[in-house]
N, C-alpha and C positions, 0 to 999 in steps of 0.2 A: 504494500500500500504506500503510495507516494502522496505526500501532502505538501503543498507549498502556498506561500502567501507573499504579498508585496504591500508594504505600507509606503505611501507617498506623502511627503510633507511639501506642499506647494510653495510655502513662503521661502523655504531655503533650497528648493529643488533637490531634496534628498530622497533616495530610494533605499528602503530597508527590507531586504528579502529574508524569508525564512523557508526552510526546507526540512522535511522529516521523511525518513524512509523506514517502514516497518516490514520486516521479513518474518513470516510465520514459519518456524522450523518444525521438526519432528517432535513428538511427545509434548506438545503444548509449549514449547520454548518460543519466545519472541525476541527478536534482535532489532534494536532501533539505532538509527544514526540521525543526528539532528544538527542543524546549524541555524542560528538566527543572528540578525544584526539589530542593535538597539541604539536609541537616541533619546536623551533626556535633557530638557531645558532646565536651568536652575529655577527653583521655586521663588516666590516673592520673599519668603523668609530668608532664603539663602542669599538673596541679592540685597535686601533692604533692612534686615533685622538690626535693631540697635537697642539692646536690653541690658541693664545692669542687674546682675544676679546677686544673691545674698552673701556670697563669699567676698564681695568687693570688686569683682572684675566685671567685664562687659563682654557680651557676645555680639559681634558685628558681622553684618552681611557685606557682600562685595558686589556692587552693581556691574563690575566688569567680568564676572564669571563667564566662562565659555560652557557650551553644552557638552555633556558627556556622550561618548560613542563607545560601543562595545561589540565584540564578536564572540558568540557563545557556541561552543562545540560540545557534543556529548555522544557517547556510545553506551548502550545499555543492553543487558540481557535479563529477561524475567521469565518466570513460569508460575502459573496460578492453577490451583486445583481446589477441591472442596476441603481438603485437610491441611494443605500447606501452600504457601507462596513465598517466593523470594525474588529479589532484584539486586543487580549490581550495576551501578552507573558511574562511568568515568567522565569527567567534564573538564573544560578549560574555558575561562572567561577572561578575555583580553580587553582591558578598559583603558581608554584615553581620556584625559581631562576629568578623572573621577572627582566628584565634589564631596568634600568633607571638611572637617575643622582642623585648625592648627592653633596651638597655644603659643603665644609670643613669649619667648624666654630671654630675648636680648634685653638686658637690664638698662641699656642706654637708649632703647627705643621708647618713643612716646606711647606706644601701644603695649608696653610691658604688662604681662599678666592678663591680657585680653585673649579671647577666643575668636578667631576669624574663620569665616568660610573661605575656602580657596580651592583651586584646581590642582590635582596631582597628575603629572605628565603621563605616567605609565604604571598601571597596576595589573598584575597577572595573578589570577586565582585559579588553581586547579586542584582536583581532589577526587575522592572516591566515596560514594554512598552505598552502603550495603544494608539491605532490609531482609529479615527472615521471619515468617510467621508459621507456627505449627499448631494444629489442633491435636493435642496428645490423646485426649479422651473426650467424650461428650461434655464433661464438666471442667476440663482443664485445657488451657492453651498458653502458648509461649510466644513472645514477640521480642525480637532482637534488632537493634539498629546501631550501625557503626558509621561514623563520618571521619574522613581524613581530609583536612583542609590545608593546603600549602599555598601561601601567598608570597609574592615578591614585589618590590617597588624600589625606586631610587630613594624614596622618602620613607624613613622608618615610622613616622607618625601614623601613616595610613594603616600600618600593620598592627597597631595597638589593639589589644583585646581579642585577637584571634587565637583560638586554641587549635593546635594541630590535630589532636585526637579527641573524639567524643564518642561515648558508648552508653547505650541504655538497654536494660533487660527488664522485661515485664512478664510476670507469671501470674495468671488468673485462675483461681480454682473455686468452683461453685460448691460449697460445703453442704448447704441446705437451700431450700427454696428462696429464703430471704437473707441468706448469710453467705457472703463471698469472702475469700481470702485472696488478697492481692499483695504480691511482693514486687517492689521496684528497686532496681539498682541503677544508679546513674554515675558515670565518671566523665569528668571534663579535664583534659590535660592542662598543663601549664599554659598560661596565657602570656603572649609577648607583651611586655610593658616597656614603652619607650620612655627613658628617663628625661623628662622635660624640665 
């Protein structure tokens, strides 16, 4: 199954294609290949915000922000049945002019201590998402999710708060009609912290 789309922005004469190809394999396996191109204009807040927050600093917009552009690629495999399903997805998101905030740390700057919206030249995010669900019995099921996120940029600020590894395990057991036992395990790896 081939799916495609085209978004046209008349004011800038920008074409944004998307393409997805689904191949149905043997034994209910599905293989997907996807590509999409994205475009996002800065919001009013990101351009014109001027707000003093309680810690004594200010959050400022930038009227000169450029729009963000990105190219997103993914390859996935999945299989679904009445008792179990799983999927594995590999992706890559290549972003130009990503809009985010930067904390001004130059003590000699008149903007010292303020948070500014700005563009970041090049941000690359790629990773793997794994999902598995299993119906063990009529009363018990298990769900497992794992995410690996790897990001790189010339600017370390944009990488702040990203965890490379995240894992979640959910076990559900129906003990009685109105009594369920649920066990959740969640792990989030170390987050990158940029020393500002």
